[in-house]
N, C-alpha and C positions, 0 to 999 in steps of 0.2 A: 500464256495459259499454264497453269500449274498442272504437272503431269505427276505419275507415280515415281518417276525417276527423280524428280525434285524432292519428293517426300523421303524417298529411299536415301539420297545424299545427305539430307538434313538429319535423318535418324541415324546415319551410319550403318544401314543394313542394305540388304539386296532388294531390287524391284520385286522379286518373287516373294519375299517376306511381306512387303507392303501388300501385294496382291492377295496373300492368304488372309491378312487382316481385314481387307475390304470385303472379302467373301465370307468372312466369319469362320474360317478354318480353325480348328482347335489347335493345331501344332505350332503355336506360337506362345512364348512365355508371357505370363501376364504383364511383367515390366515392359517388355518390348511392345506388346500391343497398346498399352497405355500411352507410351511414348509416341507412337505412330499416330494414334487417335488425336492426341494432343496436337501434334504438328499439322495434321489434316485440318483440324478445327482453326488452329492459328493462321494457316495459309488460305483458309476458306476453299479448301479442296472438297468437292463432292463428286463421287463416282458418277459417270455419265449413265443414267438409268436407261436411255434409249439404247446405247451400245450394248449394255449389259443384257437387255432384253433380247437383242438380235442374236446374241451368242447363246442364250439359254432359253430353253422352252419354259412355258409357265408350269409351276409345280401343282397348280390347282389346290393350293393350301392357303388358308387365311389364318393368320396368328391372332389369337385372342389374348390379350394382356390384361390381367386384373391383379392389382396389389393393394391390398387394404390393410393398413396397420391397426384397424379396429377389428379384423378378423371376421368381418361379415362377408366381404368379397362376393363370389359367385353364388353363395348360398342365400343371398338376399333375394327375397320373392320378386322384387321389382326387377332385379338384374337377370333373373332366371327367365322372366317373361319376355324381356327385350331380346335376350340371346336366342330364345326359341323362335321368335318372329324373324330375326336376323338369319339364322340358320336355315329356315324354311326358304327364304329368297335365294341365298347364295347356294344352297344345295340343289335347288332346280337348275342352276348353271354349272353344276358339276364340281363346286368347291366343297372340300372337307375343312373342318375346323381343327386348329391345333391350339390347345389351351395352355398358357403359360401363366402360372401363378406362383407368387413368392411373397410371403409375409415376414421375411427376415431381412431387415435393412442392410446389414453388412454383406449378405449374399447378393442383394440387389446391386450394391455398389461394384461388386466384382464382375457381375454378369450384366453388362449394358444390355438394354432392351434390343438395340440395333444389332449387336453381335449375335444375340440368340435368334433374333429374326433371320439374319443372314446364314446362320449355321443351318437352320432348317429350310432356307430358300422359300419363305413364304412369299406370296405375291401381293399380299396387303396385310394391313393390320387393324383390328378393331381394339380400341382402348375403352375400358370403363372400370369403375371401382379404383380409379387411380387418384392418389393424393395429388392436389394441384401443384404442391411444390416439389414433386418428385424430381430428383436430379437428372433422371434419364430422359425426360420428355423433350428438353431442348435438343439433345443430341439425335433423338429419334426423328424429330421434325426435319433436321438438317440432312438426315440420311438420304432423302429422296424416295424412300419406300412409301407407296400409297398408304394413307392412314386416315381413319375416321374415328372420333371419340364421341362418346355419349356422355352428356352432362359434364363436359369438360372443355373449357375454351382453348383448345389446341389448335392453332392455325399456322399454316405455312404454305410453300410452293405446291406441295403434294399432300397437305393434310388439312382436313376440314372438320367440322363437329355438328352434332345434332343434339338438340336439347329441348326439354319442355320450356315454355315461357314462364319460367319460375317467379319472376317478378309479378307477373299478371296473376299467377296462382295464389300468391299471398294476399294481394289486393282483394281478390275475390273472397277469401276467408275472412279478412278484417270487415270487409263491406257486409257480408252476411251477418256477422256477429253484431256489427253496429245496427243493421236493420232490425235485430232482435232486442235491441235495447242496452247492448253491452258497451261500456266505456272503459272498463278496467280490464286490460287484456294483456296477458303474459305471452312470452314467445320462447320456444325451446328449439335449438338447432345446433349443428356443427358449424359454427360461425367462422372458425378460423382455417379449417383444413379442407373444406368442401366448397367448391364453386356453386352447386345447387343450394347449399345452405346459406351462402352469402348472398345470393340472389333472392332467396325467400325472405331473408331478413331485410334486405333493400326494399322488397315489396311491402313488407309489414310496416316498415318506418314511413314509406310514402303514403300508405293508406291512413295510418294513424295521424299523420300530420294533416293530411288533406281533409280529413274528417274532424279535425280539432281535438283529438284525443291526446292526452298526456301520455308520454312513453315513460314508464317507470323503470330506471336502470336496474333496480333489484329484482325485476320480474323478466329480464332478458337473461336466459340461462344457456350457456354452452354446454353441449353433451353430444355423444355419438348417436348415430341414427339406429340404435337398438332399443329393445324393450328395456334393457337395464339402463340405458342413457336416460329414457323417459322417467324411469322410477327414481333415478338419482336426482334428476332435475326437480321432481316433485318434492323430494326430501329437502332440497335446498330452499324451496319455496315456503314450505312449512316452517323451516328453521328460521326464515327471514321474519317471521312474526306478522306478516300481512299477506292476504291472499287476493288474487284478482277474482273477477266473476267468470272469466274465460281464459283458456289456454289454447294458443295455436302451436301445434307440434309440426316440425318440418318433415316428418315421416310418419306413417301409419304404425310402424313398430314402436316408435317413440310414444305414439298416442296410446297404444295398448298398454305399454309399460306404465305411463302416467295414469291411465284409468285404474289399472290394478292397484297402484300405490295409493291413489286418492280413496279408493274404496276401502283400503285397509285402515286409512285414517278416519273412516266414517263418513266420507262425502258420498252423495249420490249423483251420478253423473246425469246431467240433464235437469237436475233439480238441486240448485245451490252451487254447482260448478259446471261449467260447459267446456267441451273439448272439440277441437277441429283438427283432423289429421292431413296427411298429404301422401298421395299415390293411389289409394283405393285398391290395396291388395286383396287377394282372395280371402284371407283370414277374417276380414271384416264381416263376411257374410255369416260368420258363426259366433259373433260377439253381440251381447245384449247389455244394455241398450245399443242399438246400431250407432256407429261413429260417423258423423258428417265428416267429409273429407274432400280434398281437391284431387280429382282423378287425372293421372297422366295417361295418355293413350300409349300404352306400352307397345302395342302391336305396330303402331305407326312409327314409333321411335325406332324399332328394330327394323322395320321395312325401309324407312327413309335411310337409315344408316347403311344398310346392305346395298341399296341402289346407288347412293353416293359413292361408296367405296368401289363397287364394280365399274362405275363410270371412271373413276381414277385408274383403276387397273387396265381398263380396255382402251383408254384414250390418254396417250401421253400428254396432250395439250389440254386436257380437261382443267377447268378452273374449280378449285375445291370450294365446297359450298358450306355455308352456315345456315342451318335449318332450325327454325323455331317452331314446335309444335304446340298449338294452343291447348290448355288444360280446361276442364269444366268442373263444377261443383256437384257433389252428391250429398243431398240433404237427408239425414237420418234423424235419430232421436237424442243425439248428445248435446244439442244446444237449446238452452232454456230460453223461452220468450220472456224478457223482463219488461216489456212495454206495458204500460197500464191498461 
């Protein structure tokens, strides 16, 4: 069995230095820390979480990591609602939240999620708003710190995730449009960087094919989940020279941006062009005409994530969960009925 003494010998440092790195102490040079972490990973050494727990009392702190290169992060209304529900559950158990955010890629590379978590001695971690290809996720999963992610398929011995069934949600959106006579349907999403975006695109493709609708590659637009992303996607559709009868947007913020852009071009939503969003954020209550959307149960996502993480924190032998929360559709006035 690999010990810290083996790590120390390989790195040419003292066992005390290895111990400081494992516990996230700041008094180790960046070069030495990187070397020790690399050797630990190479030898498959993971600190014994049980022994560490016996030696240390719980901090009653949960770290919330959000890193979003699109700068929406924790200000996104969907994430705010999930976090509020999460905080309500863990707060009742005496836990406080410690928010870690960083939108600077260079800084993230220098400050591993694991190191930051250990420096503050958090009992568990909630991840959301994280890019799927973030370099720190694999190391964090290996760390043995209890971890739950939202809308991100991070899984390991002490890591699980909670997500809406995003494939089913997009299928609902396309089926509704089809029932209203639409066959020429566009899709806007962050297809490359976002797990939810990828799953929603998968559902869109499945539904279109199963219903016999042709997928026009020119109507598949990659954009971020913001209003600006939706606006830019519409500009691309307009520039293409051909327009669909309906657009499925992978977020409500996108749908709002798309609506605003279409109206500037002279389109009337629900009459001539139709839109379906995703999330059912509060802002939709104040928009006319009302936007049909796929509703995520944000309270349930936060509640499920909190309960799953508390189980991992309290029970060393708990099996991490993968939880799919079903969505539903909210029908408003943004979809035109094209049926004769």
